[in-house]
C-alpha positions as MATLAB code, in Angstrom:
seq = 'XXXXXXXXXXXXXXXXXXXXXXXXXXXXXXXXXXXXXXXXXXXXXXXXXXXXXXXXXXXXXXXXXXXXXXXXXXXXXXXXXXXX';
ca = [
       0.000    0.000    0.000;
       1.711    3.163   -1.210;
       1.227    6.414    0.635;
       0.871    9.798   -1.026;
       3.913   12.029   -0.538;
       3.183   15.578    0.639;
       5.504   18.447    1.553;
       4.909   21.339    3.917;
       5.766   24.839    2.776;
       8.879   24.799    4.940;
      10.122   21.520    3.470;
       9.486   22.742   -0.075;
      11.373   25.956    0.625;
      14.382   24.062    1.997;
      14.432   21.683   -0.969;
      14.440   24.604   -3.410;
      17.328   26.330   -1.630;
      19.622   23.323   -1.305;
      21.838   21.929   -4.063;
      19.696   20.258   -6.736;
      21.622   17.022   -6.575;
      20.995   16.673   -2.832;
      17.325   17.609   -3.206;
      16.869   14.970   -5.916;
      18.466   12.306   -3.704;
      16.192   13.211   -0.794;
      13.048   13.161   -2.920;
      14.014    9.808   -4.419;
      14.504    8.285   -0.947;
      11.230    9.779    0.284;
       9.420    8.187   -2.651;
      10.799    4.813   -1.535;
       9.523    5.479    1.995;
       6.100    6.398    0.621;
       5.987    3.085   -1.256;
       6.677    1.060    1.926;
       6.129    3.329    4.943;
       6.290    0.470    7.449;
       9.727   -0.783    6.444;
      11.821   -2.066    9.354;
      14.454    0.669    8.921;
      12.179    3.513   10.067;
      13.776    5.766   12.668;
      11.239    7.242   15.070;
      12.083   10.576   16.629;
      12.598   10.613   20.364;
      11.824   13.336   22.850;
       9.002   15.809   22.443;
       8.767   15.699   18.654;
       6.720   13.012   16.956;
       7.401   11.538   13.565;
      10.271    9.888   11.779;
      13.657   10.845   10.422;
      15.255    9.891    7.141;
      18.987   10.391    6.769;
      20.347   11.152    3.310;
      24.022   12.071    3.482;
      24.365   15.232    5.559;
      20.656   16.020    5.275;
      17.712   14.908    7.385;
      14.078   14.758    6.352;
      11.598   14.890    9.223;
       8.237   13.408    8.322;
       5.137   11.862    9.779;
       2.891    9.069    8.590;
      -0.817    9.782    8.495;
      -2.359    6.361    8.292;
      -5.968    7.566    8.112;
      -5.169    9.662    5.039;
      -2.593    7.261    3.555;
      -0.060   10.059    3.305;
       3.526   10.758    4.233;
       3.925   14.425    5.183;
       7.441   15.829    5.027;
       7.589   18.560    7.657;
      11.201   19.705    7.393;
      14.405   19.093    5.496;
      17.468   20.232    7.424;
      21.222   19.931    7.353;
      22.573   17.716   10.098;
      24.403   20.639   11.704;
      21.101   22.463   12.257;
      19.846   19.776   14.624;
      16.270   18.736   15.044;
];
């Protein structure tokens, strides 16, 4: 069961500002996650923030799975030095 991939305004803005090659790699990996959102390699966020993290090189995509809507919502895309 594939999930629809959605991006918040913030995530879209970050993807547009980063190097195109890195943005393409992140989007490609997120499409794989959307195809199988319950893969065993999911990394849940800890602490106060809910959702999951996807690591792609030096970049991190923070997203949440909305099972009722069958969607994967990418909330933020950040460089690893920026923290979560």
